[in-house]
PQR file of N, CA, C, O and H, with PARSE charges and radii, in Angstrom:
ATOM      1  N   MET A   1     128.858  -9.698  31.951 -0.4000 1.5000
ATOM      2  CA  MET A   1     128.822  -9.958  30.532 -0.0000 2.0000
ATOM      3  C   MET A   1     129.156 -11.427  30.323  0.5500 1.7000
ATOM      4  O   MET A   1     130.104 -11.952  30.907 -0.5500 1.4000
ATOM      5  N   THR A   2     128.389 -12.061  29.508 -0.4000 1.5000
ATOM      6  CA  THR A   2     128.674 -13.460  29.230 -0.0000 2.0000
ATOM      7  C   THR A   2     129.869 -13.573  28.295  0.5500 1.7000
ATOM      8  O   THR A   2     130.226 -12.625  27.596 -0.5500 1.4000
ATOM      9  H   THR A   2     127.619 -11.635  29.033  0.4000 1.0000
ATOM     10  N   THR A   3     130.469 -14.737  28.297 -0.4000 1.5000
ATOM     11  CA  THR A   3     131.596 -14.981  27.398 -0.0000 2.0000
ATOM     12  C   THR A   3     131.164 -14.794  25.952  0.5500 1.7000
ATOM     13  O   THR A   3     131.917 -14.271  25.130 -0.5500 1.4000
ATOM     14  H   THR A   3     130.179 -15.507  28.865  0.4000 1.0000
ATOM     15  N   MET A   4     129.934 -15.229  25.646 -0.4000 1.5000
ATOM     16  CA  MET A   4     129.426 -15.102  24.285 -0.0000 2.0000
ATOM     17  C   MET A   4     129.304 -13.630  23.876  0.5500 1.7000
ATOM     18  O   MET A   4     129.665 -13.266  22.757 -0.5500 1.4000
ATOM     19  H   MET A   4     129.323 -15.653  26.314  0.4000 1.0000
ATOM     20  N   THR A   5     128.797 -12.786  24.782 -0.4000 1.5000
ATOM     21  CA  THR A   5     128.671 -11.361  24.493 -0.0000 2.0000
ATOM     22  C   THR A   5     130.049 -10.741  24.313  0.5500 1.7000
ATOM     23  O   THR A   5     130.252  -9.942  23.399 -0.5500 1.4000
ATOM     24  H   THR A   5     128.503 -13.082  25.691  0.4000 1.0000
ATOM     25  N   ARG A   6     130.980 -11.093  25.158 -0.4000 1.5000
ATOM     26  CA  ARG A   6     132.346 -10.569  25.059 -0.0000 2.0000
ATOM     27  C   ARG A   6     132.965 -10.955  23.719  0.5500 1.7000
ATOM     28  O   ARG A   6     133.588 -10.125  23.058 -0.5500 1.4000
ATOM     29  H   ARG A   6     130.815 -11.742  25.900  0.4000 1.0000
ATOM     30  N   GLU A   7     132.794 -12.205  23.325 -0.4000 1.5000
ATOM     31  CA  GLU A   7     133.334 -12.665  22.045 -0.0000 2.0000
ATOM     32  C   GLU A   7     132.680 -11.934  20.880  0.5500 1.7000
ATOM     33  O   GLU A   7     133.347 -11.586  19.905 -0.5500 1.4000
ATOM     34  H   GLU A   7     132.287 -12.879  23.862  0.4000 1.0000
ATOM     35  N   ARG A   8     131.380 -11.704  20.983 -0.4000 1.5000
ATOM     36  CA  ARG A   8     130.686 -10.973  19.923 -0.0000 2.0000
ATOM     37  C   ARG A   8     131.169  -9.530  19.862  0.5500 1.7000
ATOM     38  O   ARG A   8     131.376  -8.992  18.775 -0.5500 1.4000
ATOM     39  H   ARG A   8     130.838 -11.987  21.775  0.4000 1.0000
ATOM     40  N   LEU A   9     131.351  -8.901  21.017 -0.4000 1.5000
ATOM     41  CA  LEU A   9     131.882  -7.535  21.045 -0.0000 2.0000
ATOM     42  C   LEU A   9     133.235  -7.467  20.350  0.5500 1.7000
ATOM     43  O   LEU A   9     133.479  -6.584  19.527 -0.5500 1.4000
ATOM     44  H   LEU A   9     131.183  -9.338  21.901  0.4000 1.0000
ATOM     45  N   LEU A  10     134.100  -8.395  20.686 -0.4000 1.5000
ATOM     46  CA  LEU A  10     135.437  -8.404  20.089 -0.0000 2.0000
ATOM     47  C   LEU A  10     135.362  -8.639  18.589  0.5500 1.7000
ATOM     48  O   LEU A  10     136.068  -7.985  17.821 -0.5500 1.4000
ATOM     49  H   LEU A  10     133.902  -9.112  21.355  0.4000 1.0000
ATOM     50  N   SER A  11     134.518  -9.563  18.169 -0.4000 1.5000
ATOM     51  CA  SER A  11     134.376  -9.871  16.747 -0.0000 2.0000
ATOM     52  C   SER A  11     133.823  -8.677  15.969  0.5500 1.7000
ATOM     53  O   SER A  11     134.358  -8.307  14.924 -0.5500 1.4000
ATOM     54  H   SER A  11     133.945 -10.095  18.792  0.4000 1.0000
ATOM     55  N   GLU A  12     132.758  -8.083  16.482 -0.4000 1.5000
ATOM     56  CA  GLU A  12     132.146  -6.936  15.798 -0.0000 2.0000
ATOM     57  C   GLU A  12     133.065  -5.720  15.832  0.5500 1.7000
ATOM     58  O   GLU A  12     133.118  -4.960  14.864 -0.5500 1.4000
ATOM     59  H   GLU A  12     132.324  -8.384  17.331  0.4000 1.0000
ATOM     60  N   ALA A  13     133.782  -5.527  16.921 -0.4000 1.5000
ATOM     61  CA  ALA A  13     134.724  -4.410  17.007 -0.0000 2.0000
ATOM     62  C   ALA A  13     135.828  -4.570  15.968  0.5500 1.7000
ATOM     63  O   ALA A  13     136.211  -3.605  15.307 -0.5500 1.4000
ATOM     64  H   ALA A  13     133.739  -6.144  17.707  0.4000 1.0000
ATOM     65  N   GLU A  14     136.331  -5.778  15.828 -0.4000 1.5000
ATOM     66  CA  GLU A  14     137.361  -6.026  14.817 -0.0000 2.0000
ATOM     67  C   GLU A  14     136.821  -5.708  13.430  0.5500 1.7000
ATOM     68  O   GLU A  14     137.492  -5.054  12.631 -0.5500 1.4000
ATOM     69  H   GLU A  14     136.019  -6.562  16.365  0.4000 1.0000
ATOM     70  N   HIS A  15     135.618  -6.168  13.149 -0.4000 1.5000
ATOM     71  CA  HIS A  15     135.006  -5.915  11.840 -0.0000 2.0000
ATOM     72  C   HIS A  15     134.857  -4.409  11.591  0.5500 1.7000
ATOM     73  O   HIS A  15     135.217  -3.914  10.522 -0.5500 1.4000
ATOM     74  H   HIS A  15     135.074  -6.700  13.798  0.4000 1.0000
ATOM     75  N   LEU A  16     134.327  -3.688  12.578 -0.4000 1.5000
ATOM     76  CA  LEU A  16     134.139  -2.245  12.422 -0.0000 2.0000
ATOM     77  C   LEU A  16     135.462  -1.510  12.248  0.5500 1.7000
ATOM     78  O   LEU A  16     135.567  -0.602  11.424 -0.5500 1.4000
ATOM     79  H   LEU A  16     134.035  -4.090  13.446  0.4000 1.0000
ATOM     80  N   MET A  17     136.464  -1.897  13.018 -0.4000 1.5000
ATOM     81  CA  MET A  17     137.761  -1.224  12.913 -0.0000 2.0000
ATOM     82  C   MET A  17     138.401  -1.472  11.556  0.5500 1.7000
ATOM     83  O   MET A  17     139.024  -0.575  10.988 -0.5500 1.4000
ATOM     84  H   MET A  17     136.379  -2.635  13.688  0.4000 1.0000
ATOM     85  N   ARG A  18     138.253  -2.667  11.042 -0.4000 1.5000
ATOM     86  CA  ARG A  18     138.806  -2.958   9.715 -0.0000 2.0000
ATOM     87  C   ARG A  18     138.029  -2.221   8.626  0.5500 1.7000
ATOM     88  O   ARG A  18     138.612  -1.748   7.651 -0.5500 1.4000
ATOM     89  H   ARG A  18     137.747  -3.396  11.504  0.4000 1.0000
ATOM     90  N   GLU A  19     136.716  -2.129   8.799 -0.4000 1.5000
ATOM     91  CA  GLU A  19     135.861  -1.485   7.808 -0.0000 2.0000
ATOM     92  C   GLU A  19     135.984   0.035   7.832  0.5500 1.7000
ATOM     93  O   GLU A  19     136.136   0.660   6.782 -0.5500 1.4000
ATOM     94  H   GLU A  19     136.243  -2.514   9.591  0.4000 1.0000
ATOM     95  N   LYS A  20     135.920   0.633   9.016 -0.4000 1.5000
ATOM     96  CA  LYS A  20     135.886   2.088   9.160 -0.0000 2.0000
ATOM     97  C   LYS A  20     137.234   2.703   9.501  0.5500 1.7000
ATOM     98  O   LYS A  20     137.469   3.886   9.253 -0.5500 1.4000
ATOM     99  H   LYS A  20     135.796   0.125   9.869  0.4000 1.0000
ATOM    100  N   GLY A  21     138.110   1.898  10.065 -0.4000 1.5000
ATOM    101  CA  GLY A  21     139.359   2.427  10.580 -0.0000 2.0000
ATOM    102  C   GLY A  21     139.223   2.717  12.063  0.5500 1.7000
ATOM    103  O   GLY A  21     138.130   2.991  12.560 -0.5500 1.4000
ATOM    104  H   GLY A  21     137.920   0.937  10.266  0.4000 1.0000
ATOM    105  N   TYR A  22     140.331   2.653  12.751 -0.4000 1.5000
ATOM    106  CA  TYR A  22     140.327   2.811  14.208 -0.0000 2.0000
ATOM    107  C   TYR A  22     139.717   4.144  14.642  0.5500 1.7000
ATOM    108  O   TYR A  22     138.891   4.176  15.555 -0.5500 1.4000
ATOM    109  H   TYR A  22     141.219   2.430  12.347  0.4000 1.0000
ATOM    110  N   SER A  23     140.110   5.230  14.006 -0.4000 1.5000
ATOM    111  CA  SER A  23     139.656   6.548  14.460 -0.0000 2.0000
ATOM    112  C   SER A  23     138.174   6.796  14.183  0.5500 1.7000
ATOM    113  O   SER A  23     137.544   7.576  14.897 -0.5500 1.4000
ATOM    114  H   SER A  23     140.781   5.205  13.265  0.4000 1.0000
ATOM    115  N   ALA A  24     137.604   6.153  13.166 -0.4000 1.5000
ATOM    116  CA  ALA A  24     136.190   6.362  12.829 -0.0000 2.0000
ATOM    117  C   ALA A  24     135.256   5.410  13.570  0.5500 1.7000
ATOM    118  O   ALA A  24     134.052   5.656  13.640 -0.5500 1.4000
ATOM    119  H   ALA A  24     138.115   5.520  12.586  0.4000 1.0000
ATOM    120  N   PHE A  25     135.789   4.349  14.111 -0.4000 1.5000
ATOM    121  CA  PHE A  25     134.998   3.374  14.866 -0.0000 2.0000
ATOM    122  C   PHE A  25     134.569   3.973  16.200  0.5500 1.7000
ATOM    123  O   PHE A  25     135.355   4.656  16.856 -0.5500 1.4000
ATOM    124  H   PHE A  25     136.768   4.149  14.054  0.4000 1.0000
ATOM    125  N   SER A  26     133.326   3.723  16.603 -0.4000 1.5000
ATOM    126  CA  SER A  26     132.866   4.249  17.898 -0.0000 2.0000
ATOM    127  C   SER A  26     132.107   3.190  18.687  0.5500 1.7000
ATOM    128  O   SER A  26     131.602   2.212  18.134 -0.5500 1.4000
ATOM    129  H   SER A  26     132.687   3.169  16.070  0.4000 1.0000
ATOM    130  N   TYR A  27     132.044   3.414  19.986 -0.4000 1.5000
ATOM    131  CA  TYR A  27     131.265   2.517  20.842 -0.0000 2.0000
ATOM    132  C   TYR A  27     129.779   2.635  20.509  0.5500 1.7000
ATOM    133  O   TYR A  27     129.032   1.678  20.714 -0.5500 1.4000
ATOM    134  H   TYR A  27     132.454   4.208  20.435  0.4000 1.0000
ATOM    135  N   ALA A  28     129.339   3.773  20.006 -0.4000 1.5000
ATOM    136  CA  ALA A  28     127.937   3.924  19.595 -0.0000 2.0000
ATOM    137  C   ALA A  28     127.625   2.959  18.456  0.5500 1.7000
ATOM    138  O   ALA A  28     126.580   2.308  18.459 -0.5500 1.4000
ATOM    139  H   ALA A  28     129.946   4.550  19.840  0.4000 1.0000
ATOM    140  N   ASP A  29     128.533   2.866  17.479 -0.4000 1.5000
ATOM    141  CA  ASP A  29     128.359   1.912  16.376 -0.0000 2.0000
ATOM    142  C   ASP A  29     128.280   0.491  16.915  0.5500 1.7000
ATOM    143  O   ASP A  29     127.393  -0.278  16.546 -0.5500 1.4000
ATOM    144  H   ASP A  29     129.382   3.395  17.477  0.4000 1.0000
ATOM    145  N   LEU A  30     129.200   0.161  17.775 -0.4000 1.5000
ATOM    146  CA  LEU A  30     129.285  -1.187  18.324 -0.0000 2.0000
ATOM    147  C   LEU A  30     128.050  -1.526  19.159  0.5500 1.7000
ATOM    148  O   LEU A  30     127.541  -2.645  19.086 -0.5500 1.4000
ATOM    149  H   LEU A  30     129.921   0.786  18.075  0.4000 1.0000
ATOM    150  N   SER A  31     127.575  -0.582  19.939 -0.4000 1.5000
ATOM    151  CA  SER A  31     126.409  -0.856  20.788 -0.0000 2.0000
ATOM    152  C   SER A  31     125.160  -1.125  19.959  0.5500 1.7000
ATOM    153  O   SER A  31     124.332  -1.954  20.337 -0.5500 1.4000
ATOM    154  H   SER A  31     127.988   0.326  19.999  0.4000 1.0000
ATOM    155  N   LYS A  32     125.017  -0.433  18.835 -0.4000 1.5000
ATOM    156  CA  LYS A  32     123.867  -0.672  17.954 -0.0000 2.0000
ATOM    157  C   LYS A  32     123.912  -2.070  17.357  0.5500 1.7000
ATOM    158  O   LYS A  32     122.889  -2.751  17.282 -0.5500 1.4000
ATOM    159  H   LYS A  32     125.689   0.240  18.528  0.4000 1.0000
ATOM    160  N   ILE A  33     125.079  -2.493  16.939 -0.4000 1.5000
ATOM    161  CA  ILE A  33     125.227  -3.805  16.311 -0.0000 2.0000
ATOM    162  C   ILE A  33     125.019  -4.932  17.314  0.5500 1.7000
ATOM    163  O   ILE A  33     124.320  -5.903  17.026 -0.5500 1.4000
ATOM    164  H   ILE A  33     125.909  -1.940  17.000  0.4000 1.0000
ATOM    165  N   VAL A  34     125.618  -4.806  18.478 -0.4000 1.5000
ATOM    166  CA  VAL A  34     125.577  -5.881  19.471 -0.0000 2.0000
ATOM    167  C   VAL A  34     124.285  -5.843  20.295  0.5500 1.7000
ATOM    168  O   VAL A  34     123.842  -6.871  20.807 -0.5500 1.4000
ATOM    169  H   VAL A  34     126.186  -4.017  18.713  0.4000 1.0000
ATOM    170  N   GLY A  35     123.686  -4.659  20.419 -0.4000 1.5000
ATOM    171  CA  GLY A  35     122.432  -4.553  21.153 -0.0000 2.0000
ATOM    172  C   GLY A  35     122.583  -4.372  22.649  0.5500 1.7000
ATOM    173  O   GLY A  35     121.726  -4.793  23.426 -0.5500 1.4000
ATOM    174  H   GLY A  35     124.046  -3.824  20.003  0.4000 1.0000
ATOM    175  N   ILE A  36     123.678  -3.744  23.052 -0.4000 1.5000
ATOM    176  CA  ILE A  36     123.869  -3.400  24.461 -0.0000 2.0000
ATOM    177  C   ILE A  36     124.231  -1.923  24.549  0.5500 1.7000
ATOM    178  O   ILE A  36     124.540  -1.297  23.534 -0.5500 1.4000
ATOM    179  H   ILE A  36     124.375  -3.402  22.421  0.4000 1.0000
ATOM    180  N   THR A  37     124.196  -1.373  25.737 -0.4000 1.5000
ATOM    181  CA  THR A  37     124.479   0.052  25.895 -0.0000 2.0000
ATOM    182  C   THR A  37     125.982   0.340  25.809  0.5500 1.7000
ATOM    183  O   THR A  37     126.822  -0.530  26.039 -0.5500 1.4000
ATOM    184  H   THR A  37     123.945  -1.881  26.561  0.4000 1.0000
ATOM    185  N   LYS A  38     126.279   1.590  25.471 -0.4000 1.5000
ATOM    186  CA  LYS A  38     127.682   2.012  25.462 -0.0000 2.0000
ATOM    187  C   LYS A  38     128.286   1.872  26.851  0.5500 1.7000
ATOM    188  O   LYS A  38     129.459   1.525  26.992 -0.5500 1.4000
ATOM    189  H   LYS A  38     125.596   2.297  25.285  0.4000 1.0000
ATOM    190  N   ALA A  39     127.486   2.143  27.875 -0.4000 1.5000
ATOM    191  CA  ALA A  39     127.978   2.023  29.253 -0.0000 2.0000
ATOM    192  C   ALA A  39     128.414   0.593  29.556  0.5500 1.7000
ATOM    193  O   ALA A  39     129.404   0.380  30.255 -0.5500 1.4000
ATOM    194  H   ALA A  39     126.534   2.426  27.760  0.4000 1.0000
ATOM    195  N   SER A  40     127.682  -0.383  29.036 -0.4000 1.5000
ATOM    196  CA  SER A  40     128.059  -1.788  29.244 -0.0000 2.0000
ATOM    197  C   SER A  40     129.386  -2.099  28.573  0.5500 1.7000
ATOM    198  O   SER A  40     130.211  -2.828  29.125 -0.5500 1.4000
ATOM    199  H   SER A  40     126.877  -0.210  28.468  0.4000 1.0000
ATOM    200  N   ILE A  41     129.589  -1.553  27.398 -0.4000 1.5000
ATOM    201  CA  ILE A  41     130.860  -1.767  26.699 -0.0000 2.0000
ATOM    202  C   ILE A  41     131.989  -1.118  27.494  0.5500 1.7000
ATOM    203  O   ILE A  41     133.031  -1.736  27.717 -0.5500 1.4000
ATOM    204  H   ILE A  41     128.919  -0.961  26.950  0.4000 1.0000
ATOM    205  N   HIS A  42     131.782   0.129  27.921 -0.4000 1.5000
ATOM    206  CA  HIS A  42     132.806   0.848  28.692 -0.0000 2.0000
ATOM    207  C   HIS A  42     133.137   0.160  30.011  0.5500 1.7000
ATOM    208  O   HIS A  42     134.270   0.238  30.485 -0.5500 1.4000
ATOM    209  H   HIS A  42     130.937   0.631  27.741  0.4000 1.0000
ATOM    210  N   HIS A  43     132.167  -0.504  30.599 -0.4000 1.5000
ATOM    211  CA  HIS A  43     132.408  -1.208  31.860 -0.0000 2.0000
ATOM    212  C   HIS A  43     133.474  -2.290  31.680  0.5500 1.7000
ATOM    213  O   HIS A  43     134.321  -2.485  32.552 -0.5500 1.4000
ATOM    214  H   HIS A  43     131.246  -0.568  30.215  0.4000 1.0000
ATOM    215  N   HIS A  44     133.430  -2.979  30.565 -0.4000 1.5000
ATOM    216  CA  HIS A  44     134.352  -4.086  30.320 -0.0000 2.0000
ATOM    217  C   HIS A  44     135.579  -3.682  29.515  0.5500 1.7000
ATOM    218  O   HIS A  44     136.648  -4.277  29.660 -0.5500 1.4000
ATOM    219  H   HIS A  44     132.742  -2.820  29.857  0.4000 1.0000
ATOM    220  N   PHE A  45     135.426  -2.683  28.677 -0.4000 1.5000
ATOM    221  CA  PHE A  45     136.529  -2.175  27.861 -0.0000 2.0000
ATOM    222  C   PHE A  45     136.522  -0.652  27.995  0.5500 1.7000
ATOM    223  O   PHE A  45     135.924   0.031  27.163 -0.5500 1.4000
ATOM    224  H   PHE A  45     134.558  -2.200  28.560  0.4000 1.0000
ATOM    225  N   PRO A  46     137.176  -0.106  29.026 -0.5600 1.5000
ATOM    226  CA  PRO A  46     137.109   1.330  29.302  0.2800 2.0000
ATOM    227  C   PRO A  46     137.571   2.229  28.149  0.5500 1.7000
ATOM    228  O   PRO A  46     137.115   3.366  28.031 -0.5500 1.4000
ATOM    229  N   THR A  47     138.464   1.730  27.308 -0.4000 1.5000
ATOM    230  CA  THR A  47     138.940   2.534  26.179 -0.0000 2.0000
ATOM    231  C   THR A  47     138.991   1.692  24.914  0.5500 1.7000
ATOM    232  O   THR A  47     139.024   0.463  24.961 -0.5500 1.4000
ATOM    233  H   THR A  47     138.835   0.806  27.404  0.4000 1.0000
ATOM    234  N   LYS A  48     138.996   2.387  23.784 -0.4000 1.5000
ATOM    235  CA  LYS A  48     139.130   1.676  22.507 -0.0000 2.0000
ATOM    236  C   LYS A  48     140.483   0.982  22.418  0.5500 1.7000
ATOM    237  O   LYS A  48     140.589  -0.089  21.822 -0.5500 1.4000
ATOM    238  H   LYS A  48     138.968   3.386  23.746  0.4000 1.0000
ATOM    239  N   ASP A  49     141.504   1.572  22.996 -0.4000 1.5000
ATOM    240  CA  ASP A  49     142.831   0.944  22.981 -0.0000 2.0000
ATOM    241  C   ASP A  49     142.800  -0.421  23.658  0.5500 1.7000
ATOM    242  O   ASP A  49     143.357  -1.392  23.144 -0.5500 1.4000
ATOM    243  H   ASP A  49     141.418   2.443  23.480  0.4000 1.0000
ATOM    244  N   ILE A  50     142.151  -0.488  24.803 -0.4000 1.5000
ATOM    245  CA  ILE A  50     142.052  -1.766  25.521 -0.0000 2.0000
ATOM    246  C   ILE A  50     141.272  -2.775  24.693  0.5500 1.7000
ATOM    247  O   ILE A  50     141.668  -3.936  24.590 -0.5500 1.4000
ATOM    248  H   ILE A  50     141.699   0.300  25.221  0.4000 1.0000
ATOM    249  N   LEU A  51     140.173  -2.339  24.104 -0.4000 1.5000
ATOM    250  CA  LEU A  51     139.370  -3.229  23.265 -0.0000 2.0000
ATOM    251  C   LEU A  51     140.173  -3.724  22.069  0.5500 1.7000
ATOM    252  O   LEU A  51     140.156  -4.914  21.757 -0.5500 1.4000
ATOM    253  H   LEU A  51     139.851  -1.396  24.188  0.4000 1.0000
ATOM    254  N   ALA A  52     140.870  -2.823  21.405 -0.4000 1.5000
ATOM    255  CA  ALA A  52     141.653  -3.196  20.221 -0.0000 2.0000
ATOM    256  C   ALA A  52     142.767  -4.182  20.562  0.5500 1.7000
ATOM    257  O   ALA A  52     143.077  -5.065  19.762 -0.5500 1.4000
ATOM    258  H   ALA A  52     140.884  -1.855  21.659  0.4000 1.0000
ATOM    259  N   LYS A  53     143.361  -4.042  21.722 -0.4000 1.5000
ATOM    260  CA  LYS A  53     144.451  -4.944  22.117 -0.0000 2.0000
ATOM    261  C   LYS A  53     143.964  -6.349  22.424  0.5500 1.7000
ATOM    262  O   LYS A  53     144.753  -7.294  22.395 -0.5500 1.4000
ATOM    263  H   LYS A  53     143.109  -3.324  22.372  0.4000 1.0000
ATOM    264  N   LYS A  54     142.670  -6.507  22.720 -0.4000 1.5000
ATOM    265  CA  LYS A  54     142.121  -7.820  23.064 -0.0000 2.0000
ATOM    266  C   LYS A  54     141.947  -8.724  21.849  0.5500 1.7000
ATOM    267  O   LYS A  54     141.917  -9.946  21.998 -0.5500 1.4000
ATOM    268  H   LYS A  54     142.029  -5.740  22.744  0.4000 1.0000
ATOM    269  N   TRP A  55     141.832  -8.164  20.672 -0.4000 1.5000
ATOM    270  CA  TRP A  55     141.699  -9.015  19.492 -0.0000 2.0000
ATOM    271  C   TRP A  55     142.991  -8.991  18.750  0.5500 1.7000
ATOM    272  O   TRP A  55     143.119  -9.640  17.712 -0.5500 1.4000
ATOM    273  H   TRP A  55     141.856  -7.171  20.552  0.4000 1.0000
TER
END
């Protein structure tokens, strides 16, 4: 994953979590917005907790 993709994932995840709330946010939502597979997201951020702690 490029640094740019990682930064975009973190930015979009933050936006989704603020908009929908942590429990309603999903990797499916994030993958549609960023344009990568859920598996790619899970490879770098195995859980939502890990992703949330990065931003």
